[in-house]
C-alpha positions in Angstrom: 63.5 1.2 -117.8 62.7 -0.1 -121.3 62.9 -3.6 -120.0 60.4 -3.0 -117.2 57.9 -1.4 -119.7 58.3 -4.3 -122.0 57.6 -6.7 -119.1 54.5 -4.8 -118.1 53.3 -5.0 -121.7 53.8 -8.7 -121.8 52.0 -9.2 -118.5 49.0 -7.0 -119.5 45.9 -8.4 -121.2 45.1 -7.1 -124.7 41.6 -5.9 -125.6 41.1 -9.0 -127.7 42.0 -11.3 -124.8 39.7 -9.5 -122.4 36.8 -9.8 -124.9 37.4 -13.5 -125.3 37.6 -14.0 -121.6 34.3 -12.0 -121.1 32.7 -14.1 -123.8 33.7 -17.3 -122.1 32.5 -16.1 -118.7 29.2 -15.0 -120.3 28.8 -18.4 -121.9 29.4 -20.2 -118.7 26.9 -18.0 -116.9 24.3 -18.5 -119.6 24.8 -22.2 -119.4 24.6 -22.2 -115.6 21.4 -20.2 -115.6 19.9 -22.5 -118.2 20.8 -25.5 -116.1 19.3 -23.8 -112.9 16.1 -22.8 -114.6 15.7 -26.2 -116.3 16.2 -27.9 -112.9 13.7 -25.5 -111.2 11.2 -26.3 -113.9 11.7 -30.0 -113.6 11.5 -29.7 -109.8 8.3 -27.7 -110.0 6.7 -30.0 -112.5 7.3 -33.1 -110.2 6.3 -31.3 -107.0 2.7 -32.3 -107.2 3.6 -36.0 -107.6 6.1 -35.8 -104.7 3.4 -34.3 -102.5 0.9 -36.9 -103.7 3.3 -39.7 -102.8 3.9 -38.1 -99.3 0.1 -37.9 -98.8 -0.3 -41.6 -99.7 2.4 -42.7 -97.3 1.1 -40.4 -94.5 -2.5 -41.7 -94.7 -1.4 -45.3 -94.9 0.8 -44.9 -91.8 -2.0 -43.1 -90.0 -4.4 -46.0 -90.6 -1.8 -48.6 -89.6 -1.1 -46.7 -86.4 -4.8 -46.2 -85.4 -5.7 -49.8 -86.1 -2.7 -51.0 -84.2 -3.5 -48.8 -81.2 -7.0 -50.1 -81.2 -6.1 -53.8 -81.5 -3.1 -54.4 -79.3 -2.7 -54.5 -75.5 -3.0 -52.5 -73.3 -5.8 -51.0 -75.3 -7.6 -54.3 -75.4 -7.5 -57.5 -73.4 -5.5 -60.2 -75.0 -7.7 -62.7 -76.9 -10.3 -60.1 -77.8 -11.1 -58.6 -81.2 -11.4 -54.9 -81.8 -11.1 -54.8 -85.6 -14.1 -56.4 -87.2 -16.4 -56.3 -90.2 -19.9 -55.2 -89.1 -23.1 -53.8 -90.5 -23.5 -50.4 -88.8 -25.7 -47.3 -89.1 -23.7 -44.4 -90.4 -26.5 -42.0 -91.2 -30.2 -41.8 -90.3 -31.8 -44.6 -92.3 -28.6 -45.8 -94.0 -26.7 -48.8 -92.9 -23.4 -50.1 -94.4 -21.1 -53.1 -94.0 -17.8 -51.6 -92.9 -14.6 -52.3 -91.1 -15.0 -51.1 -87.5 -12.5 -50.7 -84.7 -12.3 -49.2 -81.2 -9.9 -46.7 -79.7 -9.8 -47.1 -75.9 -8.1 -43.7 -75.4 -9.6 -41.9 -78.4 -7.5 -40.2 -81.0 -5.6 -36.9 -81.1 -6.9 -36.1 -84.6 -10.6 -36.2 -83.6 -12.1 -32.8 -83.0 -14.4 -33.0 -79.9 -16.9 -30.2 -79.3 -16.1 -30.5 -75.5 -13.8 -32.6 -73.3 -12.6 -35.7 -75.3 -14.1 -39.0 -74.1 -12.5 -42.4 -74.3 -13.9 -45.6 -75.7 -14.4 -44.3 -79.3 -16.0 -46.5 -81.9 -14.8 -46.0 -85.5 -15.6 -47.2 -89.0 -14.1 -46.7 -92.4 -15.9 -46.0 -95.7 -15.1 -44.5 -99.0 -17.8 -42.3 -100.4 -17.9 -41.4 -104.1 -16.9 -37.8 -104.7 -15.8 -37.3 -101.1 -13.0 -39.7 -100.2 -12.1 -41.8 -97.2 -14.5 -41.1 -94.2 -13.8 -42.1 -90.6 -17.0 -42.4 -88.6 -16.5 -42.1 -84.9 -18.5 -41.8 -81.7 -17.8 -42.4 -78.0 -19.7 -45.1 -76.1 -20.0 -42.7 -73.2 -22.0 -40.1 -75.1 -25.6 -39.8 -74.0 -26.9 -40.2 -77.6 -24.6 -43.0 -78.5 -27.5 -45.4 -79.4 -29.7 -42.8 -81.2 -27.5 -40.2 -82.9 -25.5 -40.9 -86.0 -21.7 -40.9 -85.7 -19.6 -37.9 -86.6 -17.6 -37.9 -89.8 -14.0 -37.0 -90.3 -12.5 -36.8 -93.8 -9.2 -38.7 -93.7 -8.3 -38.1 -97.4 -10.2 -36.7 -100.4 -7.8 -38.6 -102.7 -8.9 -42.1 -101.7 -11.3 -43.3 -104.5 -11.7 -47.0 -103.7 -11.5 -49.3 -100.7 -11.4 -53.1 -101.3 -10.7 -56.1 -99.0 -8.0 -58.8 -99.3 -8.9 -62.3 -98.0 -6.3 -65.0 -97.7 -7.7 -68.3 -98.9 -5.7 -71.0 -97.0 -7.1 -73.9 -99.1 -5.8 -72.4 -102.3 -2.8 -70.6 -100.8 -3.7 -67.3 -102.4 -5.0 -63.8 -101.8 -8.4 -62.7 -103.2 -9.5 -59.1 -103.4 -13.2 -58.4 -102.9 -15.0 -55.1 -103.7 -17.4 -55.7 -100.8 -17.0 -57.4 -97.4 -17.9 -61.1 -97.9 -20.0 -63.4 -95.9 -19.2 -66.9 -94.9 -21.3 -70.0 -95.1 -23.1 -69.0 -92.0 -23.9 -65.6 -93.6 -21.8 -63.8 -91.1 -19.5 -61.0 -92.3 -15.9 -62.1 -92.5 -13.1 -59.7 -91.5 -10.5 -59.5 -94.2 -6.8 -59.6 -93.5 -5.9 -56.4 -95.4 -7.4 -53.2 -96.6 -6.5 -52.2 -100.2 -6.7 -48.4 -100.7 -6.6 -46.7 -104.1 -5.4 -43.1 -104.1 -6.1 -41.0 -107.3 -4.7 -37.6 -108.3 -5.3 -36.4 -111.8 -4.4 -39.3 -114.1 -2.3 -41.2 -111.6 -3.5 -43.9 -109.2 -1.6 -45.7 -106.4 -2.6 -48.7 -104.3 -1.5 -49.3 -100.8 -2.1 -52.2 -98.4 -3.0 -51.9 -94.7 -2.8 -55.1 -92.7 -5.5 -55.5 -90.1 -4.2 -56.6 -86.6 -6.8 -59.2 -85.7 -6.8 -61.1 -82.4 -9.6 -63.4 -81.2 -13.2 -62.3 -81.2 -15.5 -59.8 -79.5 -16.2 -56.2 -80.3 -16.2 -53.7 -78.8 -13.5 -54.4 -76.1 -14.9 -51.7 -73.8 
């Protein structure tokens, strides 16, 4: 009997051992909570930048997709051009030199007041304080030649749009703030669009390659 009592005493924890164990567990929990809270703070602090990067990639992919859809067969006849630099009227009394392109089947992102129409003409412009604007209008609308095009805000974070031209003679790229004209004074279509996205004190540039084939706009 005495032997079993002694064994139970040896197997039991003393009060001091329990206090030490509780202190160790509490220390581990405090450290774990501190780690979790610090990671949450870091995650929340960088959340805006991750969303900004996602927005930049999404807008860039959208433009690449729309331009590709408007420039490649079967949307256009091989050998024609549907992406081109042109001077167009975007508002009553205001004309601008912009990149234009056609969408034979229209686009799912454009909000039509009635039944969507095909053969949509589009143009891109960055307006200060507003962002990247997509002008659009169907060639089948009754007021196509008289009414200004509709506007759709692609991104309020695009603060600049410039144009990249490849100079074959010098084997180099040259960025222009405005669409340039050739020796014949005709507007030259660049090879790439250079978009600048700005959020707070951070700016990111992306490139959108223009799919250009032949000449002649619009293809419809």
